[in-house]
N, C-alpha and C positions, 0 to 999 in steps of 0.2 A: 277537823276538815282535811279532806284528801286533796293534795295539790299535785297537778301534773308536773312532772319534772321536765324541764326544757330538753329538747332533743339535741344531743351532742353531735358536733360535726363528725361525719364519717360513720355514725352509728346506723346499723341496719334497721330499716323500717319496712314492715309488710305493706304491700300495695293492696288497697281494697278493690273489690270487684268494680265499683263505680269508676275508680281511677283507671283501672285497666281498660274499661270500655271507652273512656274518654281518650286514652292514648291511641286505642285502635281506630277511633273515629278521626282523630287528628292525622294518623298515618294514611287512612283512606282518602281524606280530603287532599292531603299533599300529593298522593299518587294521581288523583283526578286532575289536579292543577298541572302536574308534570307528566301527563299521560304519554306525550310524544317521546320524552326521554326514557320513560319506562318501556315503551314499545320498542324503541331503538335498542335498548339494552337486551331485551328478550330476543329480538331478531339476531343480534350479533352473537349472543351466547349460543342460540340454537344453531346458527351457521357454523360456529366454531366446533361444536360437538359433532355436527354432521360431517364437517371437513375432516376431523380427526378420524372418525369412523370410516370414512371413504378411503383415506390414504393409508390407514393401518391395514396390514396384511394379516389375515387370520392365521392362527397357528394350531396345529393338531398334535398334541402330545401323545407319544407312545412310550409307555413305561414297561420295562422288562426287568423282573427281579429274579435273582438266583442266589444259591449258596455255593461256597467252595468247601468241600469236605476234605479233611486231612486224614487220609486212610493209613498212611504210614509215616515213618520218621523222615523219609525222603520225599514225601508228597509235595506240599506247598513249599517246603524249604528248598527243594530242587528248582522250583520256578523262581523263587525269590533270589536265589544265588545267581541266576542268569539275567536278572533284570538290569544289572549294571551295564549290560551291552546297550541298553536303550536310555542310559542316563539317569537311572533311578536309584543308584547305589546298590550294594549287595546285602543280603540278609544271611543270618547264620542258618546252618542246616536245621530244618524242622521249624523254622520261625513262621508263625502264622501271621503274615503281614498283609492285611486287607488294603492298607494304604497303597501298597505297591501294585496290587491287583487292579485297584481303581485307576491308578496312573497308567498302568499298562493298557487298560481298556481304552484310554484316550490317546495313546501314543500313536505316532505315525506308522509304526510297524503294523499295528492291528488295523487302524482306520483305513490306511491306504490299501491294504489287502481287501477290506470289505467293499471299498469303492468300486472294485472291478467285478463285482457280481453283476451279471447281465439280467435285468428285470424289465417287466413291462409296466409302464405307468401312463395312464391316459391313452392306452392303445398303442404306445410306442415302445419298442424294445431297444434298450441301450444300457451302457454301463451306468451304475448308480452315480458315478462321478459326473457324467454328462447330463444326467437328469438334474443334479444339483446346480450345475452351470446354467441350465435352461430355466429352471423354476425360480432361481434367485437372480436371473438376468445379469450374471457376472461378466458377460461380454461388455456390458455398459460400463461396469466398474473398471474393466481392463482396457477400455477403448484407447487410452493413451500409451499403453504398453505394446510395443511393436511385436513382442514375442507372443503375447497372450490375446491380442485383440480379437482374433477369430478362431482361437484354439479349441479343438475338441480331441478327446482321447480316441485313438483308433486301435490300440492294442493294450494288452494287460501284462506284458512282460516287463515288470518293474525293474528288474535287474539290468535290463538293457535300454532303459530310457535315456533319451538324449537330454541336453540342457533344457530345452523348451518344455519337455514333458515333466521333468523334475521340478521346474519352476512352477508349473501349473499345479502339480500335486502338492507342493509346499503351500502355495497360496490357498488351495482348497482346505487343507488341514487347518491353517490359521483362521480362515473365515468360519469354519464350522465349530471350532473348539476354543480358539484363543481371542477372537475378535469380540468387540462389544455386542455384536449381533449373533454371537455364538448360539447354536441351537442343539448342541450335544453336551450332555453332562453325565457324570457318574458319581455315586456316593455309596455309603454303607451305614447301617445302623449298628451302633456299638452294643446295643442291648441284644439284638438278634443275630448279628453278623450277616444279615441279608444285604447283598449288593444290589443297587438299583441303577439301571442304565436307562436314561431318558433321552429321546429325540423329539424335539418340538419343531417340526418343519412346516412349511406352508402348504404341503400336500399330505393328506392322510396316508396314502399308500407309501410315500417316501418315508414318512416317520416310521411306519411299521417295518418296511423292508430293510431300511438302513439299520434299525436297532437289532433286527434279527441277524443281519449280516455281520455286524460287529460282534455280537454274542458268539456266532459260529466260529469266527476267527479267533476270538479269545479262548473259547473252549478247546479248539483244535490245538492252539499253542500250549495251553495248560496240560492237556493230555499228552502231547508229544514230549514235553519236558519232564513231566512228573513220572513218565514211564520209561524215560531214556535209560536210566541205570538198570532197570529190570530187563529191558530188551538187550542191553549190552551183556548182561550176565548170561542170558539165554544163548546169545551168539557165541560167547566164550565156551559155554558148556558144549555147544554143538561142534565147535572146532576141536575140542578135546575128545 
């Protein structure tokens, strides 16, 4: 005779279709009895998701990718050796250091120069810096600061900025790149050495224009520094 072995505690047992249907019927009856609680839960959940969607600001990512080519022994090395001026340490001559290029792209030196491109967004022509202040309602965040409460940039001569202008510029850089709400980032692929610059702002035009402005400033700085020695050699030859 075949005897069924008693089921051991904790032993897995397959549920039959009949048992599954009975469980579903019990759940359905329970929900019918407690329909008010179920309805309240659904309404609260829906309201929560609608509220989050309403309060959340949409973001428009603009990603710009590029490569840095080392044409000569003094190419990127010349740039890396000068990055110590901006707090990133110095690199040896000819060192291909993408980390420093990425950090330079996010530095105040590059970003603050990009912020003073005059562009038109939503039919209004102004500095990118002022567009960021308006689109992110930074006057509200600065309402308790007597220096920044109603501040707007009126000139782009950074070297002659007063204390109020320098404070606003530093606050903008922190908000865009270092704050928990930061919307500018840069990175690179170790496999391809392609650098990615991404701006995810609340306005599509701002994302595109700001990423392009930062790239132009970074490119201009790189070209200026990587050709500095060659230009100096030409000047020396001309003097001779």
